[in-house]
N, C-alpha and C positions, 0 to 999 in steps of 0.2 A: 504494499499499499504506499502510495506516495504520502508525504508528510502534510501536503495540503489536504488531501482527503481525510487523513486522522484527524487533523484539527476540525475539520468540516462535520465530520461523524460526531465528535464530541460536542461540538456547538450545537449540531441540531437536536441531540439528546438532551442537552442542558435547555435549550428552549421549550422542549415538551416536557422535561422530568424534572429538572435541576430545582434546588432550592433557592428561593429568591426573596424569603420573607425574614431571613436571619437579620437580628438587630443592625450587624455592622455594615451590612449589604444598603440599609436605607441612607446612608449618608457616606459615601464613599470619599470621604475626605481623609489626608495625610495622617491626622490625628486618629481618627476612629480605626482606620485602616492598620496603622502601625500597633495600637494597643489589643486590636483583636487578634492579628498574627502572633504577638508575643503571647497572649493567652492559649492561643493554638496550638503553641508548639508542645507536643507529647501530651494533649488533653484533648478529649473529645468534645465535640461541639455541644452536646447536651449539657454536658457537665460545665462548658466555659460560659453559656447563655446568660444565666443570672449573676455570676461573676461580673461580666461585662457590663450588665445594666446598671448594678451598683455603683460598680467603678466610675463609669461615666457619669452617673448622678452626682457621685463626691467629687471628681476632678472633670469637669466638663471640656476642657481646652488645656492646653500645654503649659499655658501661665498657673493654673490652678494645679496642676500636676507637680511643676516644677517648685512652686513655694509651700508645697505639702509637707509636713514633718513625716520623716520616714516612718515613725509609728503609725501614722495614719494609713499609709500606703501598704505597709505591710498587714495592718489590720484588715484593709479590704481585700487583701489577697489570701487570708488565712482559711487554709483547707483547700485551696486550688493547687498547691504543692509546686516543687522546684522553684523555692524563693529567691533564688538568683536571679530569675526574670523579673521580679517587681524591683529588686534592688536596681538592676540595670536600667528597667524601665524609668526609675525616678533618676538615676544619673543622667541618662541620655536626656530626659527632660531639663534638667538643668542645663546642659550644654545648650541644647536647641534653643530655650528661651533666651539665652544671651546673644544668640544669632539674629540675622535678619528675617528669618523664617525657615521653613523645613529644608532639608537637603533635597536636591534634585537629581542626584546623580547616584549610581551605584557605590561607586568608590567612598562618597560622602556619606551615606547610609551606614556603609560597612564600618567606617571608622567610629562610629557609637556603640556603647557597651551591649552586650547582647544580640547584636544583629550580624547574622551571616549573611552568604550570598543568595541562599534562598528566599529568607524573610526581606532582605532588600529588594529583591527581583519582584516578590509578589505586591510589596507597597508600590512600587514604582509602575507595577503593569495595573493594578486596581485601582489606585490614586491619581496616576498620571496618565494612564493608558498609554505608556511606553513599553515596547516590546522587551521583555527579560524571561529568561527561563527559570523556572522555579523547580526544587527538587525536595519537596516534604516527603514524609512517609507515604502518603497516598501516592503521590507521582510516581515514587520510586517502585511502588508495587503494579502501578498499571503498565507503565514502561517495562520494568523486568518481566512481566507476564507478556505483554504485547511482542516485545522482541527476543524473547527467551534468553533474558541476560541472566548468565550464570554466577554464583559467587554472591558473598554477603557484600550489600552495597557499602558497608562501613570500609572495604579495603580500597584503597586508593585507585588501584586499575579500573575496579568496576565501577566507582563514583565517576571516574571519567568518562567511562562510556556512557552512563545514564545521562550525565550532564551533556554530553554531545548529542545524544538522542532528544533530550529534553528541548535543545536549543533548535535542533531541525523541526521539530513538530511545532513549535509556538510560531503562532502567525504573527503577522505584523498588523491586522485588522483585527477588530473586536478581541483586543488582548486581554483587557480586563474580563470580560465574559469567558474567554479562554481558561484563564486563570483560575477563575472560580469553577467552570465547569470541571477540569482536570482532576482539581481536588475533591470535588464533591462526587465525581466518578468513582475515584478511589474509596471515598468513606463512604457511599451507600450500596454502590454495585460490586466492583472490585474490591471486597473486603477481604481481610486477613483470612477469616475462617469463613466457611459456606458464603462464597462468592456467589452473586446473581448472575451466572454466565449467560443464563437464556435471554435477558432482556439488556444485556449489554450491547450498546451500538458497534463495539469492535469485535464482537466474537466470532465472527467469519474469518478473520485474518490474525486472529490471536495464536500464536505459536505455542504458547504453553497450553492453551485449550485442545489444539491439534494433536500435539504431541502426549496429552493426558499429564501433563507435569504442573498443574496450577499450584497443587499442593506444596511442592517443592519450591516455588518462585514467590517472592524474591528469597535467596539463600539468606539461612540465618546464621549468626553467630554461633561457634562451637560453644555449647552449653557448658557450665560448669555449676555445680551446686552453690547457692549463695552461702557464705560463711553466715554465722551467727554471733554478735555481740552482746554481752551481758551488762548491765548497769543497774543502779538503784536510783530512783527520784526521791528527794526530800521533800516530801509537802509538811512545811513546816508552818502550822497554823497558829495564829495568835487568837485565842479564843475568845477574849473580851472583846475585841474588835472585829472579830471573824474575818479576819485578813489572812492572805497567804503571800510568802516571801517569793519572789519570782526574780530571777537575775537574765541579765540581757547576754545572749550568747554573743561569741566574737563574729565580727563582720564577716569573715568568710568561713567556708565549710558548711558541714549540714546544719541547717535551720540557722544561718548566719543572720544576725541581727534583730533576732525573736527573742521573745521572752519565754524562760522556760523554768522547770525547776532546777535547782542544785543538783548536779549528778556526781554520784559516787561509784566506787568499783564494787562496794557491798554493803550490808546493813550495818555492820560495825564500824566502818569507816564513817558513814552518815551520823551515826550516834557519836561517835568519837568526836565529830567536828562540832556538834552539839556542845559537849563538854569541854573542848578546847577554848569555845568562845563564850562559855559561861551562859548558855541557853538554857533556861530551866525546862526540863522535860517533864512534864505531870503525867502523860503516858504516851504510848506510841502503840501503833497497829502497822502489821505488815497486809497490806492489800495483796488482791491477786494480781500475778503476774500477767503481763501482756506482752503482744508481739507487733512490731511495726516495721513493715518493709521497705526499704529503700531499693533504687535499683540495682545495687551493687552489694548489699548486705542485709542481714535481718537484725533487727534491735530488740531484744528481750529485754523489756524492763519490770523491776519490781517497784512499785510506790510504796513508800514508808511514810505513814501520815504521824506527825509528832504534835502534840498539842503542847502550846507554850503560853505564855502569859506576860505581855508588855515588854518584851525585850525592845530595847533602845539603842543599842551601840550596832555599829557596823552597816547598818541599813540606811545609806545614803543614797538618793537616786544618782548623785555625781559618780559614786563608786561602782555603778552598775547592779547594784541590787534594790528592790523596792518592794514594799507592803500593798498588796492590791486586795480590795474586797472582790470577793467572787463575781458580784453583778456587775463588776465593770470590765469583765474579760471581753466583751463586744469592742471594748475601744484599743484593743492591745492586738499587736502582732503576735499570735502564738501559734506553735505547730498544732496538727489535729491531736496527738495523742496528750498533749498537755491540755487543750481545750476539752477535751473529752473527760478528762480527770478533774476539771475543774467543776464541768456541769455535774459530775457526780457527787462532788462535794456539795454543791448548791443543791442538788436534790436531797440529798441525806439532811442538810440543815433545814430545808423546808419540811421535811417528815418529821425533824425533832423539834419543831416550834409547836 
């Protein structure tokens, strides 16, 4: 199939069946497109929609995002995961706000934090209608199957071939629609599992379908069992004030910049810290251990709830640790496991009242 025919078939399918009512499609301006593309990295559309809508209400334009405290941005992102995206979005907003406007070249967009070639290409294609190829996970899947490109797309030689094919297939006209269309096709029809080949506009020429190799493509990274790490979360509760001690994590790494519980290697270490810092322990209880899975390891964490009273030392916001009332968690950037534990504590308090 000629590349022009490939694009024509994808566009014809999009005209008939593509999604056109997604919130970021209603105003394809650079800011809204950029925010949506960052949120859609490694996250499905259904999960992104409510976050996008709330985010745009809180930060309706680049200036609002640029001047917002990072805590407010992380709070709006809490639960969406991959928090480096939020930190990069905020830093990029600060940079753009100091300039005379949004970048209008691929190179300029790629200089901003958190923006690679595919994201930059999508922004320029959708918001500026300038022809640039993209290669997100959905597009990799469509091209790998249609052209029977073998190998894991994370390998450089496979990625080069897919970029070449994406560039060949990307039209000069209707590029905004085409960019939306091929992502949509991969997300709704050419799915990772149980693809709907019978309704795919490319099914007659798809080499993977002809060769009965759809399940094999795109190639997967050699699998390894995820390692597991263990830790203890110290849930230090000031009983009279019904406050919980939280500390800000370092700006880089897992949950960077978010508020979390102090973390220790085991229960004895957590209780020893209390003793060393003259924190009166009225009673403590070990809660049920839980597991949170990251992309590269499992975190098995055991919460230890320690009840204390009026500890006044060391807890200064400038030092990175603060007391928060459980009901204020909506205003904080906290990772999902921490939010779930705080909600559990809040429910327990309500039941005890």
